[in-house]
C-alpha positions as CSV (number, residue, x, y, z in Angstrom):
1,X,-39.5,-37.5,-11.7
2,X,-40.2,-34.7,-9.3
3,X,-37.8,-33.9,-6.4
4,X,-39.2,-33.3,-3.0
5,X,-39.2,-29.6,-2.2
6,X,-37.0,-30.1,0.8
7,X,-34.5,-32.1,-1.2
8,X,-34.5,-29.5,-4.0
9,X,-33.9,-26.7,-1.5
10,X,-31.0,-28.6,0.1
11,X,-29.5,-29.2,-3.4
12,X,-29.6,-25.5,-4.2
13,X,-27.9,-24.6,-0.9
14,X,-25.2,-27.2,-1.5
15,X,-24.4,-25.9,-5.0
16,X,-24.4,-22.3,-3.7
17,X,-22.0,-23.2,-0.9
18,X,-19.7,-25.0,-3.3
19,X,-19.5,-21.9,-5.5
20,X,-18.9,-19.5,-2.7
21,X,-15.1,-20.0,-2.4
22,X,-14.7,-19.5,-6.2
23,X,-16.7,-16.3,-6.0
24,X,-14.7,-15.0,-3.1
25,X,-11.4,-15.8,-4.9
26,X,-12.7,-14.0,-8.1
27,X,-13.1,-10.8,-6.1
28,X,-9.4,-10.8,-5.0
29,X,-6.7,-9.9,-7.4
30,X,-3.0,-10.8,-7.5
31,X,-0.5,-9.3,-9.8
32,X,2.8,-10.9,-10.5
33,X,6.0,-9.1,-11.4
34,X,7.3,-12.2,-12.9
35,X,10.6,-10.8,-14.0
36,X,11.2,-9.5,-10.4
37,X,9.8,-12.6,-8.6
38,X,7.3,-10.6,-6.5
39,X,3.6,-11.1,-6.1
40,X,1.1,-8.5,-4.9
41,X,-2.4,-9.3,-3.7
42,X,-5.5,-7.5,-2.5
43,X,-7.0,-10.6,-1.0
44,X,-7.6,-9.0,2.4
45,X,-10.2,-6.7,0.8
46,X,-10.8,-3.0,1.3
47,X,-9.3,-2.0,-2.0
48,X,-8.8,-3.1,-5.6
49,X,-5.3,-3.7,-7.0
50,X,-5.2,-2.0,-10.5
51,X,-1.6,-2.4,-11.7
52,X,1.9,-3.1,-10.6
53,X,5.0,-2.0,-12.6
54,X,8.7,-1.2,-12.1
55,X,11.9,-2.9,-11.0
56,X,12.3,-1.3,-7.6
57,X,15.2,1.1,-8.2
58,X,15.0,4.7,-7.1
59,X,14.7,5.7,-10.8
60,X,12.2,3.0,-11.5
61,X,10.2,2.3,-8.3
62,X,7.8,-0.6,-8.0
63,X,4.6,1.4,-8.7
64,X,1.3,0.1,-7.4
65,X,-2.0,1.7,-8.3
66,X,-4.9,0.9,-6.0
67,X,-8.5,1.9,-5.7
68,X,-9.4,2.2,-2.0
69,X,-13.1,1.3,-1.5
70,X,-13.5,0.4,2.1
71,X,-15.1,-0.3,4.5
72,X,-12.0,-2.1,5.8
73,X,-8.6,-0.5,5.7
74,X,-6.5,-2.0,2.9
75,X,-3.8,-4.7,3.6
76,X,-1.5,-5.3,0.7
77,X,0.0,-8.8,0.8
78,X,3.5,-9.1,-0.8
79,X,5.1,-12.4,-1.6
80,X,8.4,-13.5,-3.1
81,X,10.7,-11.1,-1.2
82,X,14.1,-12.8,-0.5
83,X,17.8,-12.4,-0.4
84,X,17.8,-13.5,-4.0
85,X,15.7,-10.5,-4.9
86,X,18.6,-8.4,-3.8
87,X,19.0,-4.7,-2.9
88,X,17.8,-2.4,-5.6
89,X,18.6,0.9,-3.8
90,X,22.3,0.4,-2.9
91,X,21.8,0.5,0.8
92,X,23.3,-1.8,3.4
93,X,20.2,-4.0,3.8
94,X,20.1,-7.6,2.6
95,X,17.1,-6.9,0.3
96,X,15.4,-3.6,-0.5
97,X,13.4,-1.8,-3.1
98,X,11.8,1.6,-3.8
99,X,8.0,1.6,-3.9
100,X,5.6,4.2,-5.2
101,X,1.9,3.9,-4.3
102,X,-0.9,5.6,-6.3
103,X,-4.0,5.4,-4.2
104,X,-7.4,6.5,-5.6
105,X,-10.1,7.5,-3.1
106,X,-13.2,5.5,-4.0
107,X,-14.8,6.0,-0.6
108,X,-17.3,8.7,0.4
109,X,-14.8,10.2,3.0
110,X,-12.2,12.9,2.7
111,X,-8.7,11.8,3.8
112,X,-6.5,14.0,5.9
113,X,-3.7,11.5,6.4
114,X,-2.6,8.2,5.1
115,X,-0.7,5.8,7.3
116,X,1.3,2.8,6.1
117,X,2.8,0.1,8.4
118,X,5.0,-3.0,7.6
119,X,4.4,-6.3,9.3
120,X,5.9,-9.7,8.9
121,X,3.2,-11.2,11.1
122,X,-0.3,-9.9,10.3
123,X,-1.3,-9.7,14.0
124,X,1.9,-8.2,15.4
125,X,3.8,-5.0,14.9
126,X,7.2,-5.2,13.3
127,X,10.0,-4.3,15.7
128,X,13.8,-4.1,15.3
129,X,14.3,-7.8,15.8
130,X,12.7,-8.9,12.5
131,X,14.8,-6.7,10.3
132,X,11.8,-5.4,8.2
133,X,11.6,-1.6,7.9
134,X,11.1,1.4,5.7
135,X,14.8,1.6,4.9
136,X,15.7,2.3,8.6
137,X,19.1,4.1,9.1
138,X,19.6,4.6,5.3
139,X,20.0,8.2,4.1
140,X,18.4,7.3,0.8
141,X,15.2,6.5,2.7
142,X,14.8,10.0,4.1
143,X,15.6,11.5,0.7
144,X,13.2,9.3,-1.2
145,X,10.2,9.3,1.1
146,X,7.5,11.8,0.2
147,X,4.0,12.4,-1.3
148,X,2.3,14.4,-4.1
149,X,-0.4,15.5,-1.7
150,X,0.7,15.1,1.9
151,X,3.4,17.7,2.8
152,X,4.5,15.9,6.0
153,X,5.8,12.4,6.7
154,X,6.2,11.1,10.2
155,X,8.2,8.0,10.6
156,X,8.2,5.6,13.5
157,X,10.9,2.9,13.7
158,X,10.1,1.4,17.2
159,X,8.1,-0.4,18.5
160,X,6.6,-0.6,15.0
161,X,7.6,0.4,11.4
162,X,5.1,3.0,10.1
163,X,5.0,6.2,8.2
164,X,2.1,8.7,8.5
165,X,1.7,11.1,5.6
166,X,-0.3,14.1,6.7
167,X,-0.9,17.8,6.0
168,X,-2.9,17.3,2.8
169,X,-6.4,16.6,1.6
170,X,-7.7,13.8,-0.7
171,X,-11.4,14.1,-1.4
172,X,-13.6,11.3,-2.8
173,X,-12.5,10.6,-6.3
174,X,-9.1,12.2,-5.7
175,X,-5.7,10.5,-5.5
176,X,-2.4,10.7,-3.7
177,X,1.0,9.5,-4.7
178,X,3.3,8.3,-1.9
179,X,6.8,6.8,-2.1
180,X,9.1,5.1,0.4
181,X,11.7,2.4,0.8
182,X,11.0,-1.2,1.9
183,X,13.9,-3.1,3.2
184,X,14.8,-6.3,5.3
185,X,17.9,-7.6,6.9
186,X,16.5,-11.1,6.9
187,X,13.7,-11.2,4.3
188,X,10.9,-13.7,4.4
189,X,8.7,-14.8,1.6
190,X,5.5,-13.0,2.7
191,X,4.8,-9.8,4.5
192,X,2.1,-7.2,4.8
193,X,1.7,-3.5,4.1
194,X,-1.2,-2.1,6.3
195,X,-2.8,1.1,5.1
196,X,-5.0,3.5,7.0
197,X,-6.5,6.5,5.3
198,X,-7.9,8.7,8.1
199,X,-8.8,12.0,9.6
200,X,-11.7,13.8,7.8
201,X,-11.3,17.4,6.8
202,X,-12.0,19.9,9.6
203,X,-14.4,22.8,9.3
204,X,-11.5,25.2,9.5
205,X,-9.9,23.9,6.3
206,X,-11.0,25.0,2.9
207,X,-10.5,23.5,-0.6
208,X,-7.9,26.3,-1.2
209,X,-5.9,25.0,1.8
210,X,-5.9,21.5,0.3
211,X,-4.8,22.8,-3.1
212,X,-1.9,24.7,-1.6
213,X,-0.8,21.7,0.4
214,X,-1.1,19.4,-2.6
215,X,1.0,21.8,-4.7
216,X,3.7,21.9,-2.0
217,X,3.7,18.1,-1.8
218,X,4.0,17.8,-5.5
219,X,7.0,20.1,-5.5
220,X,8.7,18.0,-2.9
221,X,8.1,14.8,-5.0
222,X,9.4,16.5,-8.1
223,X,12.6,17.5,-6.3
224,X,13.0,14.0,-5.0
225,X,12.9,12.7,-8.6
226,X,15.5,15.3,-9.8
227,X,13.0,17.5,-11.5
228,X,12.5,21.3,-11.0
229,X,9.3,22.4,-9.3
230,X,6.6,23.5,-11.7
């Protein structure tokens, strides 16, 4: 029995539409730290989550490796944060952990800075009232925050919680390591880490400049981890 061409075309479209949600979900990846109770997802797109390891202490940070592909800026979704998770860095916050991010540049653009921002609500900046921050007012946060490539880190506590790592160069195919503290006085189950790689290299900068900045940034990171500069 032959189907009418219009009916056959409608059936094909219906099957394709029913498969679309599954295809979209297959492109997103979530990684569970089951023993820590946390879940990390790249479901918002713009990057690929490669691996997540660690317990969240300063000596064993939760280390996240990502391949940033674009075209959208990455938004890392973090779930499972709670008072029961506890404070892994011995600060005064209700819950807190140390994070290290390894970001690999899979775009065709050269990064001159990398901004990270915490939000409890995706469409609204995090201010003082929600308790979420990059270890605000904790000395260990200043000591721990740094990068292997970017020699400078500018922190903003109000009216948003953000850190802009700058004074370094990450070309296509290159990578940067950044580390910081995430804390909350009243932790909620789900929050977001917005990421914004930006500022292309200027004509006045040279590859040698970037290499010097990267070496200086790596020295800072090694000192933070209690290792002598190479």
